[in-house]
Wavefront OBJ file of the C-alpha trace (Angstrom):
o trace
v 0.000 0.000 0.000
v 2.878 2.320 0.643
v 3.745 2.077 -3.027
v 0.544 3.939 -3.987
v 1.243 6.677 -1.459
v 4.850 6.781 -2.639
v 3.828 7.042 -6.289
v 1.364 9.854 -5.564
v 4.020 11.678 -3.529
v 6.495 11.267 -6.390
v 3.896 12.634 -8.838
v 3.245 15.574 -6.528
v 6.980 16.265 -6.392
v 7.203 16.200 -10.181
v 4.408 18.755 -10.456
v 6.082 20.954 -7.835
v 9.380 20.627 -9.722
v 7.791 21.699 -12.983
v 6.688 24.952 -11.411
v 3.216 24.600 -12.843
v 1.288 27.833 -12.579
v -1.841 27.184 -10.546
v -3.447 30.283 -12.053
v -3.908 28.595 -15.447
v -6.758 26.228 -16.201
v -4.365 23.341 -16.870
v -2.363 24.048 -13.705
v -5.493 24.091 -11.549
v -6.639 20.778 -13.031
v -3.277 19.039 -12.527
v -2.903 20.273 -8.955
v -6.481 19.243 -8.135
v -5.910 15.792 -9.679
v -2.835 15.270 -7.509
v -4.766 16.401 -4.399
v -7.547 13.926 -5.188
v -4.976 11.169 -5.749
v -3.395 11.954 -2.362
v -6.786 11.704 -0.666
v -7.584 8.460 -2.472
v -4.208 6.939 -1.593
v -4.703 7.851 2.074
v -8.236 6.445 2.074
v -7.046 3.205 0.470
v -4.311 2.947 3.065
v -6.841 3.473 5.876
v -9.173 0.855 4.401
v -6.302 -1.600 4.056
v -5.321 -1.088 7.702
v -8.935 -1.517 8.817
v -9.225 -4.693 6.727
v -6.080 -6.140 8.325
v -7.442 -5.334 11.792
v -10.789 -6.884 10.876
v -9.035 -10.021 9.602
v -7.161 -10.385 12.895
v -10.396 -9.852 14.815
v -12.218 -12.474 12.720
v -9.377 -14.945 13.265
v -9.630 -14.389 17.033
v -13.413 -14.903 16.934
v -12.940 -18.046 14.823
v -10.494 -19.484 17.367
v -12.879 -18.682 20.224
v -15.775 -20.254 18.338
v -13.752 -23.410 17.650
v -12.898 -23.683 21.348
v -16.558 -23.196 22.238
v -17.715 -25.788 19.692
v -15.152 -28.285 20.929
v -16.430 -27.835 24.470
v -20.077 -28.150 23.494
v -19.668 -31.151 21.230
v -17.398 -32.933 23.684
v -19.983 -32.438 26.435
v -22.850 -33.606 24.227
v -20.908 -36.693 23.257
v -20.172 -37.547 26.872
v -23.783 -36.894 27.836
v -25.005 -39.146 25.041
v -22.645 -41.878 26.152
v -23.725 -41.569 29.796
v -27.445 -41.587 29.042
v -27.306 -43.613 25.822
v -28.116 -46.902 27.543
v -31.443 -45.538 28.779
v -32.823 -44.682 25.315
v -34.115 -46.779 22.467
v -34.281 -45.757 18.839
v -37.625 -46.121 17.071
v -38.638 -45.256 13.534
v -41.826 -43.324 12.886
v -43.989 -45.403 10.502
v -45.351 -42.271 8.866
v -42.235 -40.125 8.176
v -39.408 -42.645 8.869
v -37.770 -40.192 11.270
v -35.583 -41.701 14.000
v -37.020 -41.084 17.448
v -35.167 -41.714 20.688
v -37.451 -42.751 23.511
v -36.612 -43.197 27.174
v -36.896 -46.897 28.091
v -38.826 -45.937 31.227
v -41.501 -44.399 28.992
v -41.730 -47.621 26.998
v -42.599 -49.482 30.175
v -45.662 -47.283 30.695
v -47.067 -48.310 27.305
v -48.225 -44.771 26.545
v -48.535 -43.338 23.075
v -45.761 -41.032 21.933
v -45.912 -38.282 19.333
v -43.362 -38.023 16.557
v -41.655 -34.634 16.901
v -41.275 -34.416 13.126
v -44.739 -35.235 11.729
v -46.780 -35.260 14.989
v -48.038 -38.767 14.272
v -49.297 -40.626 17.371
v -47.409 -43.876 17.806
v -48.757 -46.522 20.190
v -45.978 -48.243 22.096
v -47.875 -51.436 22.801
v -46.999 -52.822 19.360
v -43.535 -51.370 18.798
v -41.033 -53.645 17.075
v -38.118 -52.764 19.288
v -35.877 -55.281 21.007
v -36.399 -53.814 24.460
v -37.834 -55.444 27.580
v -41.107 -53.627 28.228
l 1 2 3 4 5 6 7 8 9 10 11 12 13 14 15 16 17 18 19 20 21 22 23 24 25 26 27 28 29 30 31 32 33 34 35 36 37 38 39 40 41 42 43 44 45 46 47 48 49 50 51 52 53 54 55 56 57 58 59 60 61 62 63 64 65 66 67 68 69 70 71 72 73 74 75 76 77 78 79 80 81 82 83 84 85 86 87 88 89 90 91 92 93 94 95 96 97 98 99 100 101 102 103 104 105 106 107 108 109 110 111 112 113 114 115 116 117 118 119 120 121 122 123 124 125 126 127 128 129 130 131 132
């Protein structure tokens, strides 16, 4: 980015060295063009700096998010493993969605509702391999 600022500064020096009369139409135009180029070069430099800062900030957020996801998914996995023996997987006959039902609920022989299609499923004729 410094090369743009350097090039505009060099151009400004050339115009100063040519002793261009800023009272002529051409002189006013050239001097104004160089002033606009200086402003643009500075703005580009500021945007570039802001973009670099934003990139660093996004990287930091990404690292924090990865740490958070690792913690959440690790905990869910452990929780599933701890409680996994108390659930049985059933398939809804209407939508074929997998449903995990607490084995204690199976013993009560109550109907359950599929959370996907809201189909009532009687448990008294389920085809699971559980002891209920």
